NUTI-169380 format. One line per 5 residues: number of its first residue (from 1); their letters; for each residue x, y, z of N, C-alpha, C. Coordinates in Angstrom, 3 decimals, m for minus. Atoms other than C-alpha are relative to their C-alpha. Layout:
<lummis>
NUM = a = X/Y/Z/X/Y/Z/X/Y/Z  ...
</lummis>
This chain:
<lummis>
1 = msvgi = m0.403/0.865/m1.495/48.456/m6.702/m107.785/1.803/m1.233/m0.071  m1.607/1.118/m0.222/52.148/m8.724/m106.546/m1.049/m1.174/m0.168  0.083/1.623/m0.369/51.626/m12.498/m107.346/0.375/m0.416/0.453  m1.507/0.805/m0.532/54.466/m13.192/m105.438/0.908/m0.893/m1.216  m0.758/0.169/1.131/57.120/m14.682/m106.938/0.096/m2.224/0.298
6 = gdydy = 0.742/1.233/0.297/56.122/m18.462/m105.680/m1.369/m0.626/m0.092  1.408/0.267/0.247/52.842/m18.314/m106.730/m0.652/m1.184/m0.664  0.567/0.993/0.279/51.155/m21.477/m107.719/m0.827/m0.176/m1.183  0.919/m0.630/1.292/48.419/m20.348/m109.837/0.570/0.812/m0.862  m0.758/m0.591/0.725/50.607/m18.160/m111.256/1.096/m0.541/m0.717
11 = slflv = m0.726/0.968/1.020/52.906/m20.674/m112.765/m0.646/m1.062/m0.630  0.739/0.931/0.467/50.214/m22.979/m113.479/m0.674/0.828/m1.412  0.603/m1.043/0.917/48.731/m20.171/m115.721/0.682/m0.084/m1.337  m0.818/m0.344/0.817/51.657/m19.856/m117.415/0.395/m1.223/m0.884  m0.076/1.232/0.501/52.197/m23.325/m118.091/m1.052/m0.058/m1.053
16 = lvtfl = 1.500/0.414/0.698/48.594/m23.584/m119.520/0.031/1.106/m1.290  0.134/m0.966/1.113/49.473/m20.482/m121.671/0.656/m0.379/m1.023  m0.993/0.479/0.445/52.540/m21.286/m122.516/m0.372/m2.045/m1.529  0.516/1.140/0.745/50.860/m24.931/m123.870/m0.586/m0.369/m0.751  1.170/0.211/1.186/48.094/m23.718/m125.479/0.527/0.813/m1.285
21 = yqavf = m0.480/m0.856/1.454/49.671/m21.071/m127.938/0.826/m1.170/m0.315  m0.464/0.564/0.494/52.272/m24.098/m128.758/m1.052/m1.180/m0.626  0.821/0.940/0.491/49.406/m26.694/m128.998/m0.920/0.492/m1.589  0.639/m0.529/1.375/47.467/m24.047/m131.711/0.880/0.096/m1.495  m1.106/m0.154/1.447/50.638/m23.833/m134.134/0.599/m1.361/m0.392
26 = csitv = m0.316/1.776/0.122/51.425/m27.858/m133.565/m1.260/m0.244/m0.525  1.144/0.348/0.384/47.856/m28.277/m134.660/m0.321/0.381/m1.684  0.136/m1.303/1.047/48.260/m25.570/m137.342/0.957/m0.986/m1.104  m1.640/0.636/0.618/51.980/m27.992/m138.393/m0.995/m1.493/m0.797  0.501/1.489/0.079/49.876/m31.324/m138.228/m1.348/m0.287/m1.091
31 = vcrfd = 1.547/m0.350/0.767/46.410/m30.291/m140.364/0.664/0.149/m0.983  m0.398/m0.525/1.678/48.024/m28.618/m142.735/1.251/m0.256/m0.277  m1.463/0.262/0.332/51.327/m29.842/m143.031/0.841/0.741/m0.666  m0.687/m0.951/m0.280/52.347/m26.725/m142.617/1.512/0.932/1.232  m0.815/m0.851/m1.400/55.837/m25.487/m140.702/0.770/0.803/m0.010
36 = kltdf = m0.276/m1.449/0.052/56.446/m22.296/m141.869/0.077/0.854/1.781  0.216/m0.820/m1.033/55.333/m21.059/m138.481/0.494/m0.295/0.889  m0.903/0.572/m1.618/57.477/m22.933/m135.553/0.414/1.044/0.385  m1.193/m1.033/m0.979/59.965/m20.685/m134.716/m0.573/1.094/m0.095  0.915/m1.672/m0.664/57.484/m17.790/m135.115/m0.783/m0.182/1.180
41 = aggtn = 0.545/0.528/m0.943/55.396/m19.566/m132.758/1.151/0.035/1.169  m0.799/m0.567/m1.144/58.577/m19.953/m130.468/m0.060/1.366/0.703  m0.534/m1.011/m0.387/59.811/m16.934/m130.533/m1.257/1.256/0.201  1.647/m0.229/m0.672/56.003/m14.931/m130.136/m0.356/0.049/1.500  0.082/0.397/m0.983/55.706/m16.873/m127.114/0.196/0.273/0.812
46 = fvvna = m0.961/m1.325/m0.995/58.180/m14.860/m125.278/m0.588/1.130/0.340  0.757/m1.234/0.247/56.476/m12.172/m126.369/m1.292/0.548/1.199  0.894/0.424/m0.641/53.328/m13.201/m125.045/0.221/m0.193/1.394  m0.153/0.388/m1.714/54.680/m14.503/m121.281/0.281/1.289/0.151  m0.216/m1.369/m1.130/56.246/m11.264/m120.564/m1.101/0.808/m0.009
51 = lltff = 0.824/m0.646/m0.265/53.887/m9.232/m121.270/m1.698/0.165/0.650  1.179/0.555/m0.563/50.875/m10.743/m119.779/0.653/m0.612/1.457  m0.730/m0.321/m1.329/53.452/m11.391/m116.468/0.018/1.323/0.333  0.049/m1.654/m0.126/53.764/m7.477/m116.762/m1.149/0.770/0.420  1.158/m0.377/0.080/50.337/m6.508/m116.696/m0.884/m0.768/1.420
56 = isatw = 0.612/0.647/m1.698/49.035/m9.078/m114.030/0.661/0.281/0.965  m0.647/m0.544/m1.284/51.567/m7.950/m111.409/0.018/1.171/m0.284  0.367/m0.822/m0.220/51.063/m4.711/m112.114/0.843/1.126/0.986  m0.782/m0.651/m0.939/53.992/m3.480/m109.713/0.497/1.146/m0.794  m0.829/m1.351/1.302/55.603/m1.289/m112.991/1.833/m0.096/0.912
61 = hkrqw = m1.354/m0.608/m0.465/59.173/m1.590/m111.161/1.038/m0.016/m0.803  m0.839/m0.534/1.253/61.901/m0.399/m113.540/0.775/m1.626/m0.482  m0.547/0.888/0.094/63.479/m3.768/m113.363/m0.954/m0.952/m1.232  1.388/0.600/0.818/60.132/m5.116/m114.730/m0.271/0.840/m1.504  m0.712/m0.862/1.440/60.541/m2.609/m117.452/0.676/m0.060/m0.830
66 = ilttf = m1.662/0.188/0.945/63.902/m3.322/m118.721/m0.026/m1.771/m0.432  m0.302/1.679/0.756/63.724/m7.334/m118.831/m1.250/m0.085/m0.441  1.025/0.054/0.852/59.960/m7.137/m120.229/0.315/0.278/m1.031  m0.553/0.050/1.893/61.359/m5.118/m123.389/0.803/m0.473/m0.471  m0.956/0.295/0.677/64.348/m6.728/m123.353/m0.384/m1.518/m0.887
71 = tvlwg = 0.850/1.107/0.170/61.899/m10.024/m123.699/m0.187/0.010/m1.484  0.633/0.007/1.718/59.989/m8.728/m126.676/1.053/0.577/m0.725  m0.862/m0.221/0.979/62.960/m7.166/m128.371/0.590/m1.247/m0.611  m0.694/0.951/0.670/64.754/m10.512/m128.607/m1.467/m0.830/m0.744  1.435/1.217/0.023/61.320/m12.222/m128.735/m0.803/0.273/m1.889
76 = lrlsl = 0.208/m0.076/1.255/60.267/m10.691/m132.009/0.927/0.442/m1.030  m0.705/m0.310/0.712/63.323/m9.708/m133.596/0.291/m2.111/m0.165  m0.113/2.069/m0.208/63.895/m14.034/m132.976/m0.813/m0.330/m1.212  0.662/0.682/0.728/60.683/m14.805/m134.575/m0.394/0.413/m1.603  m0.027/m0.662/1.016/60.388/m12.426/m137.361/1.131/0.089/m0.855
81 = flfyr = m1.021/0.134/0.892/63.951/m13.168/m138.871/0.021/m1.601/m0.065  0.190/1.493/0.035/63.503/m16.714/m138.368/m1.598/m0.057/m0.984  1.058/m0.223/0.919/59.507/m16.234/m140.313/0.682/0.341/m1.215  m0.282/m0.577/0.913/61.535/m13.716/m142.853/0.758/m1.487/m0.902  m0.710/1.607/0.414/64.214/m17.109/m143.365/m0.852/m0.818/m0.749
86 = ilvwk = 0.351/0.819/0.341/62.142/m19.821/m143.731/m1.077/0.585/m1.473  0.940/m0.510/1.214/59.717/m17.450/m146.370/1.244/m0.044/m0.724  m0.961/m0.001/1.419/63.050/m17.268/m148.647/0.578/m1.307/m0.119  m0.615/1.454/m0.061/64.499/m21.022/m147.762/m1.430/m0.779/m0.653  1.296/0.780/m0.335/60.411/m22.265/m148.102/m0.214/m1.411/0.309
91 = tdkrf = 0.612/1.398/m0.926/60.925/m25.574/m146.631/1.333/0.275/1.481  m1.463/m0.165/m1.319/62.836/m25.863/m142.887/0.141/m1.715/m0.164  m0.989/1.423/m0.255/65.163/m29.505/m143.262/m0.182/m0.785/1.129  m0.262/0.564/m1.450/64.760/m30.179/m139.457/m1.176/m0.791/m0.539  1.226/0.991/0.295/61.135/m31.539/m140.945/m0.023/m1.138/m1.105
96 = deirk = 0.604/1.105/1.589/62.075/m33.725/m143.552/m0.147/m1.158/0.558  m0.193/1.687/m0.450/62.561/m36.736/m141.476/m1.418/m0.386/1.179  0.836/0.706/m1.306/59.801/m36.380/m138.895/m1.883/0.628/m0.501  1.207/m0.707/0.943/56.884/m34.046/m141.254/m1.315/m1.464/0.107  1.051/0.831/0.631/54.830/m37.411/m142.150/m0.096/m1.029/1.692
101 = nivki = 0.301/0.493/m0.984/55.354/m38.946/m138.340/m0.755/1.060/1.148  0.642/m0.332/m0.649/52.999/m37.700/m136.099/0.628/0.356/2.048  m0.992/0.178/m1.889/54.957/m38.805/m132.291/1.261/1.207/m0.776  m1.087/m0.743/0.110/58.106/m37.254/m133.946/m0.207/1.710/0.662  0.364/m1.955/m0.064/56.021/m33.555/m134.549/m0.067/0.419/1.267
106 = igfwt = m0.373/m0.475/m1.363/54.814/m33.557/m131.095/1.187/m0.061/0.954  m1.582/m0.036/m0.573/57.986/m34.505/m129.599/1.023/1.170/m0.100  m1.328/m1.098/0.100/60.047/m31.502/m131.212/m1.407/1.504/0.452  0.843/m1.199/m0.694/56.412/m28.990/m130.147/0.080/m0.470/1.252  m0.477/0.119/m1.513/57.017/m30.450/m126.648/1.147/0.889/0.433
111 = iqflw = m0.855/m0.523/m0.217/60.404/m29.722/m126.766/0.003/1.585/0.070  0.644/m1.000/m0.305/59.477/m26.357/m127.725/m0.619/0.763/1.116  0.731/m0.271/m1.313/57.111/m25.812/m124.874/1.181/0.027/0.911  m1.070/m0.052/m1.102/59.798/m26.615/m123.034/0.632/1.062/0.457  m1.030/m1.082/0.313/62.195/m24.051/m124.174/m0.597/1.042/0.834
116 = vyivg = 0.512/m1.756/m0.092/59.815/m21.027/m123.790/m0.304/0.042/0.859  0.691/0.035/m1.623/58.716/m21.814/m120.448/1.258/0.116/0.880  m1.089/0.465/m1.817/61.872/m22.784/m118.502/1.024/1.123/m0.659  m1.197/m1.477/m0.199/64.395/m20.016/m120.528/m1.128/1.573/m0.125  1.003/m1.507/m0.215/61.366/m17.400/m119.973/m0.232/0.138/1.640
121 = lptmf = 0.157/m0.156/m1.115/61.784/m17.819/m116.424/0.624/0.865/0.761  m0.508/m1.164/m0.989/63.973/m15.202/m115.133/m0.858/1.181/0.244  0.552/m1.447/m0.273/61.750/m12.481/m116.800/m1.065/m0.530/0.839  1.733/0.607/m0.912/58.451/m14.468/m115.139/0.310/0.247/1.657  m0.648/m0.018/m1.322/60.495/m14.287/m111.675/m0.085/1.452/0.085
126 = vnasd = m0.238/m1.587/m0.416/61.021/m10.586/m111.955/m0.966/0.439/m0.107  1.334/m0.853/m0.212/57.781/m9.505/m113.017/m1.005/m0.662/0.967  0.658/0.554/m1.415/55.812/m12.158/m109.821/0.882/1.205/0.757  m0.438/m0.751/m0.988/58.007/m9.561/m107.803/m0.380/1.374/0.480  m0.114/m1.257/m0.229/57.703/m6.685/m105.939/0.874/0.642/0.516
131 = hnpdi = m1.222/m0.539/m1.299/60.913/m6.625/m103.988/0.805/1.187/m1.251  m0.574/m0.564/0.862/62.402/m4.047/m105.674/1.209/1.472/0.788  m1.236/m0.739/m0.640/66.146/m2.887/m104.472/0.422/0.985/m1.112  m0.334/m1.059/1.126/68.271/m0.096/m105.816/0.854/m0.641/m0.816  m0.496/0.956/1.059/70.194/m1.324/m109.309/1.513/0.621/0.954
136 = nafdv = m1.400/0.724/m0.023/73.074/m2.860/m108.644/1.316/m0.563/m1.008  m0.596/0.856/1.030/76.564/m4.602/m110.379/m0.986/m0.723/m0.838  0.937/1.030/0.738/74.301/m7.491/m111.258/m1.310/0.153/m1.182  0.820/m0.363/0.901/71.699/m5.307/m112.836/0.839/0.746/m1.473  m0.718/m0.409/0.978/74.509/m3.544/m114.919/0.485/m0.984/m1.026
141 = igwll = m0.309/0.650/0.885/76.247/m6.435/m115.654/m0.532/m1.039/m1.150  1.044/0.321/0.253/73.134/m8.045/m116.455/m0.330/0.734/m1.967  0.249/m0.765/1.379/72.003/m5.531/m119.265/1.055/0.414/m1.337  m1.472/m0.704/1.071/75.360/m4.641/m120.495/0.370/m1.637/m1.021  0.114/1.334/0.794/75.858/m9.202/m121.362/m1.111/0.201/m1.135
146 = fscgl = 0.428/0.243/0.961/72.362/m8.874/m123.184/0.272/0.451/m0.695  m0.197/m0.723/1.012/73.041/m5.936/m125.045/1.033/m0.444/m1.019  m0.903/0.525/1.272/76.053/m7.208/m126.808/m0.274/m1.332/m0.056  0.160/1.026/0.040/74.734/m10.542/m126.695/m0.768/0.157/m1.511  1.374/m0.448/0.834/71.477/m9.260/m128.794/0.496/0.583/m1.452
151 = iiety = m0.596/m1.021/1.131/74.053/m6.702/m130.869/0.435/m1.107/m1.222  m0.760/0.975/0.532/76.236/m10.225/m131.608/m1.012/m1.055/m1.151  0.966/0.893/0.454/73.091/m12.312/m132.811/m0.517/0.449/m1.619  0.118/m0.961/1.599/71.647/m9.380/m135.127/0.769/m0.112/m0.912  m0.696/m0.434/0.827/74.171/m8.456/m136.652/0.381/m1.713/m0.386
156 = adahk = m0.347/1.211/0.942/75.431/m12.288/m137.640/m0.746/m0.596/m0.496  1.410/0.517/1.145/71.966/m13.559/m138.672/0.178/1.031/m1.005  0.487/m1.036/1.041/71.757/m10.237/m140.998/1.308/m0.308/m1.139  m1.628/0.363/0.685/75.730/m10.833/m142.000/m0.345/m1.603/m0.803  0.529/1.130/0.952/75.026/m14.339/m143.204/m0.923/m0.185/m0.728
161 = qyyks = 1.087/m0.345/0.800/71.776/m13.851/m144.428/0.408/0.826/m1.535  0.388/m0.657/0.866/72.743/m11.334/m146.450/1.987/m0.450/m1.303  m1.166/m0.031/0.075/76.422/m12.986/m147.505/m0.293/m1.775/m1.211  0.502/1.220/0.802/74.536/m16.613/m148.412/m1.426/0.110/m1.066  0.954/m0.522/1.529/71.926/m14.349/m151.172/1.366/0.271/m1.001
166 = knkth = m1.079/m0.244/0.777/75.488/m13.751/m152.860/0.633/m0.967/0.062  m1.146/1.014/0.340/77.301/m17.030/m152.315/m1.235/m1.019/0.389  0.993/1.285/m0.435/74.510/m20.027/m152.316/1.341/m1.243/0.257  m0.941/0.959/0.337/77.724/m22.599/m152.842/0.891/0.295/1.330  m0.763/m0.203/m0.623/79.610/m21.015/m150.181/0.129/0.022/1.289
171 = wcdvg = 0.342/m0.493/m1.720/79.744/m21.133/m146.216/0.610/1.143/0.466  m0.237/m1.289/m0.437/79.579/m17.520/m144.543/1.296/0.153/0.649  m1.371/0.028/m0.392/83.762/m17.104/m143.425/0.282/1.182/m0.003  m0.151/m1.636/0.067/83.641/m13.074/m143.263/m0.926/0.591/1.582  0.385/m0.597/m1.093/83.203/m10.676/m140.423/0.282/m0.668/1.442
176 = lwswt = 0.013/0.897/m0.801/82.465/m12.538/m137.451/m0.246/m1.902/m0.416  m0.133/1.459/0.395/82.208/m15.454/m138.973/1.322/m1.054/m0.024  m1.895/0.591/0.198/85.890/m15.794/m139.357/0.674/m0.313/1.236  m0.819/0.141/m1.399/86.452/m15.712/m135.676/m0.753/m1.003/0.626  1.051/0.955/m0.549/83.420/m18.181/m134.836/m0.730/m0.875/m1.099
181 = rhpny = 0.620/0.503/0.711/81.626/m20.782/m136.673/m1.537/0.342/0.203  1.073/m0.391/m0.893/78.740/m19.560/m134.585/m0.679/0.926/0.584  0.283/m1.194/m0.601/78.362/m16.442/m133.635/m1.221/0.588/0.581  1.348/m0.433/m0.962/74.608/m15.760/m133.178/m0.069/m1.009/1.157  0.446/1.042/m0.974/74.812/m18.996/m131.042/0.728/0.909/1.180
186 = fgeil = m1.079/m0.712/m0.632/77.287/m17.451/m128.850/m0.666/1.421/0.785  1.366/m2.022/m0.483/75.106/m13.679/m128.863/m0.969/m0.658/0.735  1.812/0.665/m0.328/72.136/m16.012/m128.009/0.436/m0.657/1.183  m0.587/0.144/m1.507/74.125/m17.390/m124.670/0.248/0.879/0.488  m0.076/m0.783/m1.071/75.313/m14.617/m123.579/m0.925/1.075/0.286
191 = lhigm = 1.408/m1.384/m0.177/71.920/m12.366/m123.915/m1.180/m0.833/0.900  0.776/0.615/m0.717/70.549/m15.316/m121.816/0.184/m0.551/1.501  m1.290/0.315/m1.640/73.675/m15.286/m119.156/m0.674/1.312/0.209  0.108/m1.493/m0.752/72.762/m11.693/m118.731/m1.540/0.496/0.210  1.623/m0.332/m0.316/68.822/m11.825/m118.806/m0.164/m0.725/1.717
196 = fisat = m0.050/1.025/m1.438/69.360/m14.714/m115.207/1.148/1.344/0.508  m0.723/m0.770/m0.965/72.603/m12.019/m114.094/m1.585/0.808/0.432  0.723/m1.301/m0.698/69.895/m9.312/m113.969/m1.022/0.076/0.739  1.638/0.071/m0.431/66.867/m10.848/m112.798/0.750/m0.459/1.683  m0.632/0.685/m1.064/69.139/m12.167/m109.412/m0.041/1.495/1.041
201 = pifeg = m0.211/m0.409/m1.052/68.989/m8.931/m107.374/m1.505/0.011/0.824  1.086/0.244/m0.324/65.384/m9.691/m107.088/m0.559/m1.998/1.118  m0.029/1.107/m0.335/65.967/m13.185/m105.706/m0.262/0.204/1.728  0.088/0.138/m1.736/64.622/m13.232/m101.589/0.170/m1.125/0.496  0.001/0.949/m0.354/64.190/m16.896/m101.695/0.796/m0.813/m0.747
206 = gvawi = m0.611/0.976/0.717/65.394/m20.175/m102.868/m0.813/m0.493/m1.445  1.017/0.636/1.106/62.704/m20.711/m105.520/0.248/0.667/m1.369  m0.622/m0.745/1.609/63.814/m18.015/m107.856/1.242/m0.483/m0.809  m0.927/0.148/0.712/67.058/m19.058/m108.526/0.001/m1.360/m0.572  0.158/0.928/0.820/65.520/m22.216/m110.085/0.235/0.566/m1.292
211 = siisp = m0.049/m0.646/1.372/65.399/m20.038/m113.046/1.909/0.062/m0.261  m1.236/0.548/0.779/69.537/m20.730/m113.895/m0.139/m0.928/m0.410  m0.159/0.277/1.481/68.334/m22.765/m115.790/m0.501/m0.297/m0.951  0.257/0.011/1.178/67.340/m21.213/m118.277/1.334/0.391/m0.916  m1.819/0.095/0.532/71.194/m19.967/m119.329/0.192/m1.482/m0.304
216 = ifvil = m0.364/1.087/m0.124/71.873/m23.674/m118.596/m0.792/m0.517/m1.118  0.479/0.708/0.929/69.249/m25.091/m120.955/0.320/0.857/m1.259  m1.168/m0.908/0.940/70.302/m22.404/m123.928/1.105/m1.136/m0.312  m0.528/0.478/0.465/73.296/m24.024/m123.806/m0.093/m1.521/m0.687  0.131/1.839/0.797/72.415/m27.596/m123.893/m0.126/m0.320/m1.183
221 = illfl = 0.690/0.649/1.553/70.141/m27.346/m126.597/0.644/0.608/m1.032  m0.789/m0.200/0.975/72.477/m25.192/m128.586/1.263/m0.883/m0.442  m1.428/0.890/m0.330/75.833/m27.315/m127.629/m0.262/m1.403/m0.623  0.048/2.287/m0.589/74.300/m31.153/m127.541/m1.159/m0.111/m0.635  1.777/0.606/0.637/70.635/m31.090/m129.058/m0.209/0.741/m1.759
226 = sgmpi = 0.451/m0.403/1.623/69.539/m29.298/m132.338/0.429/1.158/m0.685  m0.732/m0.919/0.303/71.740/m26.386/m132.381/1.174/m0.433/m1.092  m1.037/0.034/0.308/75.453/m26.698/m133.283/0.184/m1.116/m0.647  m0.166/1.168/0.712/75.443/m30.611/m133.682/m0.281/m0.113/m1.516  1.060/m0.116/1.518/72.864/m30.388/m136.620/0.707/0.644/m0.614
231 = lekns = m0.677/m0.533/0.488/74.615/m27.649/m138.127/1.129/m0.688/m0.303  m1.859/0.257/0.572/78.177/m28.341/m138.253/0.116/m1.613/m0.630  0.527/1.374/0.786/77.045/m32.736/m139.170/m0.372/0.653/m1.768  0.219/m0.371/1.328/75.455/m30.676/m142.350/0.715/0.585/m0.830  m0.776/m1.014/0.752/77.906/m28.070/m143.290/1.421/m1.313/m0.358
236 = snryl = m1.319/1.057/0.092/80.617/m31.101/m142.961/m0.215/m0.775/m1.452  m0.100/1.534/0.733/78.583/m33.478/m145.213/0.581/0.986/m1.265  0.289/m0.633/1.442/77.989/m30.721/m147.652/1.408/0.329/m0.705  m1.278/m0.458/0.197/81.726/m28.860/m147.857/1.253/m0.844/m0.097  m1.049/1.138/m0.007/83.510/m32.066/m147.134/0.063/m0.797/m0.805
241 = greet = 0.122/0.952/0.958/81.943/m34.273/m149.340/0.132/0.915/m1.547  m0.586/m0.171/1.311/82.879/m32.016/m152.307/1.210/0.426/m0.100  m2.273/m0.058/m0.054/86.808/m32.000/m153.628/m0.118/1.303/0.038  m0.634/m0.448/0.379/86.524/m29.092/m154.863/m0.039/1.200/1.191  0.574/m0.964/m1.687/85.482/m27.369/m150.895/0.948/m0.711/1.064
246 = reeyk = m0.399/1.202/m1.180/86.939/m30.252/m148.882/1.480/0.923/0.787  m1.094/m0.504/m0.724/90.557/m28.861/m148.356/m0.056/1.210/0.443  0.413/m1.244/m0.359/89.129/m25.132/m147.759/m0.368/0.011/1.401  0.566/m0.058/m1.444/86.754/m26.124/m145.241/1.045/m0.687/0.811  m0.755/0.443/m1.576/89.232/m28.100/m143.390/0.731/1.012/0.316
251 = eylhn = m1.359/m0.448/m0.800/91.587/m25.555/m143.002/m0.807/1.392/1.061  0.482/m1.193/m1.149/88.662/m23.174/m142.077/m0.513/m0.485/1.536  0.756/0.809/m1.172/87.184/m25.827/m139.524/1.606/m0.376/1.178  m1.099/m0.090/m0.968/91.134/m26.112/m138.051/0.338/1.432/0.545  m0.265/m1.517/m0.456/91.485/m22.181/m137.925/m1.400/0.986/0.659
256 = tsplv = 1.150/m0.996/m0.762/88.034/m21.112/m136.264/m0.661/m0.720/0.868  0.526/0.623/m1.122/86.575/m21.509/m133.200/m1.463/m0.589/m0.389  1.479/0.400/0.092/83.086/m23.220/m133.104/m1.312/0.999/0.783  0.733/m0.845/m0.416/81.809/m21.089/m130.746/0.166/1.458/0.593  m0.521/m1.340/m0.223/83.805/m18.667/m128.756/0.275/1.193/m0.707
261 = pfppf = m0.612/m0.763/0.392/85.060/m15.586/m130.805/1.504/0.261/0.206  m1.380/0.156/m0.089/88.965/m16.045/m131.466/0.641/0.285/m1.281  m0.591/m0.432/0.633/91.264/m14.761/m133.273/0.671/m1.251/m1.321  m0.367/1.534/0.702/91.918/m17.664/m136.248/1.435/0.044/0.107  m1.368/0.496/m0.017/95.731/m17.038/m136.428/0.831/m0.565/1.135
266 = iykrv = m0.463/0.526/m1.379/95.798/m17.813/m132.945/m0.757/m1.634/0.121  0.760/1.347/m0.740/93.032/m20.418/m132.359/0.958/m1.054/m1.162  m0.269/1.414/m0.075/94.832/m22.797/m134.617/1.116/m0.661/m0.368  m1.297/0.705/m0.851/98.064/m23.151/m132.937/m0.664/m0.477/1.246  0.290/0.626/m1.368/95.861/m23.857/m129.929/m0.307/m1.415/0.195
271 = pkvlk = m0.418/1.162/0.291/96.895/m27.293/m128.883/m2.116/m0.659/0.262  1.629/0.474/0.182/93.293/m29.695/m129.294/m0.715/m0.164/0.885  0.291/0.285/m1.501/92.870/m30.347/m125.495/m0.506/0.869/0.459  0.535/m1.324/m0.720/92.639/m26.754/m124.630/m1.349/0.631/m1.181  1.508/m0.216/0.538/89.957/m26.489/m127.592/m1.168/m0.216/0.744
276 = iiffc = 0.849/0.691/m0.511/87.935/m28.720/m126.366/m0.863/0.988/1.256  0.199/m0.877/m1.491/87.782/m27.091/m122.668/m0.800/1.248/m0.304  0.358/m1.511/0.190/87.864/m23.533/m123.928/m1.254/0.327/m1.189  0.588/m0.470/1.224/86.155/m23.583/m127.143/m1.278/m0.797/m0.228  1.152/0.941/0.301/83.794/m26.348/m127.230/0.233/m1.057/m1.256
281 = eypfy = m0.199/0.677/1.229/85.356/m28.162/m130.109/0.343/m1.051/0.220  m0.091/1.107/m0.403/83.876/m31.280/m129.542/m0.217/m1.125/m1.352  m0.525/1.204/1.159/84.879/m34.404/m131.717/m0.977/m0.365/m0.806  0.963/0.447/0.923/81.485/m35.551/m132.801/m1.096/0.798/m1.127  0.939/m0.691/0.986/80.352/m32.138/m134.367/0.497/0.083/m1.293
286 = npalk = m0.626/m0.405/1.536/82.790/m32.927/m137.143/0.029/m1.606/m0.537  m0.251/1.179/m0.415/82.633/m37.226/m137.217/0.697/m0.337/m1.887  0.130/0.328/1.364/83.049/m36.724/m141.338/1.427/0.432/m0.151  m1.723/m0.142/m0.218/86.617/m34.758/m140.654/1.189/m0.722/m0.160  m0.676/1.321/m0.453/87.834/m37.675/m139.279/0.611/m0.874/m1.567
291 = aysee = m0.086/1.128/0.778/87.016/m40.081/m141.864/1.053/0.563/m1.847  m0.615/m0.697/1.347/87.937/m37.568/m145.127/1.727/0.605/0.376  m1.474/m0.114/m0.096/91.186/m36.945/m143.242/1.051/m1.605/0.225  m0.389/2.045/0.320/91.949/m41.301/m142.999/m0.138/0.077/m1.282  0.323/0.445/1.065/90.839/m41.057/m146.311/1.208/0.472/m0.819
296 = dknsl = m1.243/m0.658/0.420/93.703/m38.585/m147.598/0.899/m0.902/0.311  m1.037/0.403/m1.009/96.181/m40.113/m145.095/0.353/m1.925/m1.059  m0.044/0.974/1.133/95.434/m43.863/m147.484/0.000/0.205/m0.773  m0.868/m0.624/1.381/95.900/m41.742/m150.816/1.336/m0.406/0.007  m1.934/0.144/m0.244/99.335/m41.502/m149.838/0.621/m1.078/0.039
301 = i = m0.419/1.293/m0.122/99.909/m44.907/m149.104/0.476/m0.663/m1.322
</lummis>
């Protein structure tokens, strides 16, 4: 049956499913002080929501098959990779400061609940709709962007994991990582933009367009909250803080785009203002860089 794209009970049902799914894993974290299932809970929740909406609506049109398959592929790959990675790392540094603070832990899981529900909106709306127009350019563009994004993210994650297993004291700066400091995040953003674009052909009214918040939310999270700011800060503190890697890492930061892949030999010549506007080279990513640069200048006086 078609549940309707703006069906209140359908939306509330998904909110409850997402909340309960995250609440169960949050309880395990709190009671058992075990945080290795955090990312697994996020990725698999997308899979659960996609399959539930697909089978509840039971209209089975091609866009539902394709977007549901895309969501399942991405969710499973992400959750299994992150679960494997945390087993290798043995600890999640994100929880070092909040592991003993129940309020902060609940806050973290609340953000994850919002992430799962909001980012999953395009698939939810497609699976809720019985509107099935002919395949058009938006479908093809969206599917291509998703496919490119998933390939980039998968390759970048695997390449870095392999590189770090062989070079534990050096950052990954080969392959895609020589053209961007965060190719996995670029792929992540690309695939969610693709998911939204490929969903738009079924949008008949104004309600479904709210799902544009999905790629926007991903971009905001990765660029300004729990993604790049934390990783950039940690890497700067680690590699700029060691005299033997300081100059090489400075060169890497200067030559390598933070997000959008770009040839290093060209990027290093791009004016700073253009780097900020077109490549997301925000000054707050590397506050330690300025401090060490000033320290080097003072040492020459």
